[in-house]
N, C-alpha and C positions, 0 to 999 in steps of 0.2 A: 511547578517544574519550570529548567536554565536554560538559557538555549544553547545550541552546541552545533559543531562545523560536520559537513561531510568531508571526503576526498579534495576535490577540486575549494576545500578552505572555505566555500560560498556560507555565508550565515545562517542558521533553518528554521522559521519560523516554529515555533509548537504551534499543532494547529489539535481541535475538539472537533468527536466525531456524536450524534447523539444517539445511545442505548435503548436501541426499542424494545416494550413488552409487551405481551399479550394479553387481552383481557383479562386476568389474572393475574396482572403485575409477574408475572415470572418472567426475567430477560429473554430474544428472541439473540440480540447481538445486532450489530451496526454494521453500515459504512461506514468506510473509507473509501474517499475519494486521490489521487494518484496522480498529477501533473505528469507530461512530458517528464521534465527533470525528475521526480520521483521515480517512474518505472528508466531511469537512463540510469540514475544512484546502484537499483537495485540488481544489474545488468540485464537489461530488454530497451533496449531501440527501437522505435516506437517510427523513425521515422524509416529506417531501413532491413524493416522485418517482413512476413507476407502475412504474416501472421492476422486476423482478426478479432485474436483475442489473450487470453491471460492465465498460465497456470496457475496458483499458488496454494501454498502451505504455511503451516503456520507448528514448525517446531522445536522444543522449547524455549518458548518466550519469539522466534526467533523468524520476520515473515519469512518465504523464499517463490520466484517467482521462475517463471520459465517462460517460454511459447509455450500455445497450445496444437496443438491438430484439432481440428477440428473432432 
């Protein structure tokens, strides 16, 4: 994987996440941690929102985020 930059021309370091599997070895999924900069880049301002949750969806390989209602 090569390094990329986002709109603020800040170098992005690729990260990895462990793939969780069940007792039979079938994939369950992966947890991904998004820090404040990641959320900002995806359109969520964690300092300016009253929401305490983030709604997400993956569509055609793209991660979409939005503030979530309770």
